[in-house]
C-alpha positions in Angstrom: 23.0 12.8 35.0 26.7 14.5 34.8 27.1 16.7 32.1 30.3 18.4 30.7 29.8 22.3 30.3 30.6 23.0 27.0 29.3 26.3 25.0 26.0 25.7 22.9 27.1 26.5 19.3 23.9 28.1 18.9 23.6 31.0 21.7 27.2 30.3 23.6 25.8 29.2 27.0 27.4 27.0 28.9 24.1 26.1 30.8 22.7 22.0 30.0 19.6 21.0 30.6 20.0 17.4 29.8 22.0 15.0 27.8 20.3 12.2 25.9 22.1 9.4 24.2 20.5 8.3 20.5 21.0 5.6 18.2 21.4 5.4 14.6 17.7 4.8 13.3 18.5 4.8 9.7 21.4 3.5 8.7 22.0 0.6 11.1 25.8 2.2 12.6 26.6 0.8 16.0 27.1 3.8 17.2 25.4 6.0 20.1 25.5 10.0 19.8 25.0 12.2 23.2 23.8 15.4 23.0 23.6 18.1 25.7 20.6 20.0 25.5 21.4 24.0 26.2 19.2 25.1 29.2 19.1 28.9 27.4 18.2 28.1 23.9 17.1 24.5 24.0 19.1 23.7 20.9 20.8 20.3 20.9 24.4 19.7 20.1 27.0 16.4 20.2 29.1 16.1 22.9 31.9 15.2 22.0 31.8 17.0 18.7 32.7 14.7 16.2 36.1 16.4 14.0 35.4 16.4 10.5 37.1 12.8 9.8 35.3 10.7 12.2 31.5 12.6 11.0 32.3 11.8 7.2 32.5 8.1 8.0 28.9 8.2 9.5 27.7 8.8 5.9 27.2 5.1 3.8 27.8 5.3 0.5 23.7 5.1 -0.5 23.3 7.8 2.0 19.9 9.7 0.7 20.7 13.0 -0.3 23.4 11.3 -2.6 20.6 12.5 -5.2 17.9 9.4 -5.7 15.6 10.6 -9.1 12.1 10.1 -8.5 9.4 12.3 -8.2 9.7 13.2 -4.6 13.1 14.9 -5.7 11.5 16.5 -8.5 8.5 18.4 -6.3 10.9 19.3 -3.9 13.4 20.5 -6.4 10.7 22.5 -7.8 9.5 24.0 -4.5 12.5 24.9 -3.5 13.5 27.0 -6.7 10.5 28.5 -6.5 11.1 30.1 -3.2 14.7 31.1 -4.1 13.2 33.0 -8.0 10.3 34.7 -5.8 12.9 36.0 -3.2 15.7 37.4 -5.6 13.0 38.5 -7.8 15.4 38.6 -10.9 16.6 36.3 -13.4 20.3 36.7 -13.8 21.9 35.7 -10.4 24.3 33.8 -8.5 23.6 31.1 -5.6 25.8 29.2 -3.7 23.5 25.6 -2.6 26.2 24.6 0.5 26.2 21.6 0.8 24.7 20.4 -2.2 25.1 16.3 -2.5 25.6 15.2 -6.2 24.4 18.0 -7.2 20.9 17.4 -8.6 19.3 20.4 -7.6 21.9 22.5 -9.0 21.2 20.8 -12.4 17.6 21.2 -12.4 18.1 24.8 -11.5 20.5 25.4 -14.4 18.3 23.9 -16.7 15.1 25.9 -15.7 17.1 29.6 -15.2 19.6 30.0 -18.2 20.5 33.0 -17.0 21.5 32.4 -13.7 25.0 30.7 -12.1 24.5 27.9 -10.2 27.4 27.0 -7.1 27.7 23.9 -5.0 29.7 22.9 -2.4 30.5 19.3 -0.7 33.2 18.3 2.1 35.9 16.9 0.8 39.5 16.0 1.5 41.1 17.0 -1.9 40.0 20.0 -3.9 38.1 18.9 -6.9 35.8 21.2 -9.5 33.1 19.9 -11.4 31.0 21.7 -14.1 27.8 20.8 -15.4 25.1 22.1 -17.6 26.8 23.9 -20.1 29.6 25.5 -16.9 26.7 27.0 -15.4 26.2 24.7 -12.9 29.8 24.0 -11.1 30.7 22.3 -7.9 33.3 22.8 -5.6 34.7 20.3 -3.6 37.1 20.2 -0.7 38.1 22.3 2.2 36.1 25.5 3.0 39.0 27.5 2.4 39.2 25.7 -1.0 35.2 27.5 -1.4 36.4 30.6 0.1 39.2 30.9 -2.6 37.2 30.0 -5.6 33.7 31.6 -4.6 32.7 34.9 -6.3 30.4 37.3 -4.5 27.3 35.4 -4.6 23.4 36.9 -4.4 22.2 34.0 -2.5 23.2 31.4 0.2 21.2 28.3 0.9 21.7 25.6 3.3 19.1 23.0 2.7 18.9 20.7 5.6 23.0 20.8 5.9 23.4 23.1 8.8 22.5 20.8 11.3 25.7 18.6 9.8 28.2 21.6 10.8 30.1 21.0 14.2 31.3 24.6 13.9 28.4 26.3 12.0 28.9 30.1 13.3 32.8 29.6 11.2 31.3 28.7 8.4 28.6 31.3 8.4 31.0 34.3 9.2 33.6 32.6 6.0 30.3 32.5 3.4 28.9 36.5 4.8 32.1 37.7 3.2 31.3 36.0 -0.1 27.7 37.4 0.3 26.7 40.3 -1.6 25.2 43.7 0.2 21.4 42.8 0.8 22.2 39.0 -0.2 20.2 36.3 1.2 21.3 33.6 3.9 18.3 31.2 3.7 17.8 27.5 4.8 15.9 24.8 6.3 16.4 22.6 9.0 14.8 20.2 12.1 13.4 22.4 15.5 14.0 21.1 18.6 11.3 23.1 20.0 8.7 21.2 18.3 5.5 19.3 18.8 7.1 16.2 16.9 10.1 16.2 19.2 7.9 15.9 22.1 6.0 12.8 20.9 9.4 11.0 19.4 12.2 12.0 21.8 15.3 9.8 20.9 12.9 8.4 17.8 12.6 12.1 16.1 13.6 12.0 12.6 15.5 15.5 13.8 18.5 13.7 15.5 19.7 11.6 12.4 22.0 10.3 15.0 24.9 10.4 14.8 25.2 12.6 11.4 23.5 15.5 12.9 25.6 17.7 14.9 23.9 21.0 16.0 20.0 20.9 16.4 18.3 24.4 16.4 15.1 25.5 18.3 13.7 28.8 16.5 15.4 30.8 19.6 18.9 29.1 18.7 18.5 29.8 15.0 17.7 33.0 15.5 20.5 33.9 18.1 23.3 32.6 15.5 21.8 34.5 13.0 22.0 37.5 15.2 25.8 37.0 16.3 26.8 36.4 12.4 25.6 39.8 11.9 23.4 39.1 9.2 20.2 41.3 9.4 15.9 41.2 8.6 16.1 37.5 10.2 13.2 35.2 10.0 12.7 32.0 11.3 9.0 30.2 10.4 7.3 26.9 10.1 8.8 24.9 7.0 6.9 22.1 4.7 9.1 18.8 5.0 6.5 15.8 5.6 9.6 13.4 5.3 11.1 14.0 9.0 7.3 12.6 10.1 7.8 9.8 7.6 11.5 9.3 9.5 9.8 9.6 12.7 7.1 6.9 12.5 9.5 4.9 10.4 12.1 4.6 13.6 9.3 3.6 16.1 9.5 -0.4 15.3 12.8 0.0 16.0 12.6 0.8 20.1 16.3 1.7 21.3 18.1 -0.4 18.7 19.9 0.5 15.6 17.9 0.2 12.6 17.7 1.1 8.8 14.9 2.8 6.7 14.8 1.9 3.4 13.3 4.7 1.6 11.4 3.0 -1.0 8.8 0.6 -1.6 5.2 0.0 -0.6 6.2 0.4 3.3 7.7 3.5 2.9 5.0 5.5 0.6 2.4 4.3 2.9 4.8 6.1 5.8 5.2 8.8 3.5 1.5 9.0 2.6 0.7 8.7 6.7 3.0 11.8 7.0 1.5 13.8 4.9 -1.8 13.4 6.3 -0.7 14.1 9.8 1.5 17.2 8.6 -1.7 19.3 9.1 -1.7 18.8 13.1 2.1 20.0 13.2 1.4 23.2 11.1 -1.4 23.9 13.4 0.6 23.4 16.6 2.5 26.5 16.3 5.3 24.1 17.0 6.8 22.7 13.5 8.7 20.2 13.5 10.7 21.9 10.1 11.7 25.7 10.4 12.9 27.8 7.7 15.4 30.6 8.0 16.4 33.8 6.1 18.1 36.7 6.9 20.3 39.4 4.6 23.8 40.7 4.5 
């Protein structure tokens, strides 16, 4: 197959191993995304890469990260906040949640930690600032330059299933690096291409989330981009998020046709429970479908 030689956003290699075409298994958009796989680090990246306006059009009004309120959301928020507090080891801190959705995590965290300040960011054409929880939680909407102008120095930046949505993750990381305090943490969670889950599900793997995921990292690719960004003490390791397995399982009956997955009701609960039962296999394989990353300035 003839594929264009575009630099891998993770490691800058021009070598392409393969190209795959992936349909939208989750929201049934009639769009096929083409991904090149880097021959050096095995990360995937869309080619051609969609611009910001095109990418924004891929998110429906009921997109799942726009904050559902249920027991699963509460448990995920609790897990995230616990890991952040244990990492910082202090009650008074300022953090940025880059890609905060509607801000449910920010509000949850602000109520649990009254001495801390929580800032969220979402891409939007026009600048907008929203204050929540007695102004201890704030959402900044707009372009990256709007965020950088408004953002104070922060102790921690988190990208929870966000970095894979960025067409140019290196530029974003470098801009945020300047706002990170010395010794501050850059952390997140993202799908991993060098995983057992990808090997099993291939183009039905939830990690593609086509056409919304733009750069999907391998563990090596994530290590490479953290190093290029001048972050130190980096760690990339397996993460807990059986929801990815659930989406992969729910995509199987669709074949190579676009489909829609309803994240509610008995069928979704059954698939989610099955995914939780299968998760130990993912963990024990040493090839996790989800990875956590952590580094410092």
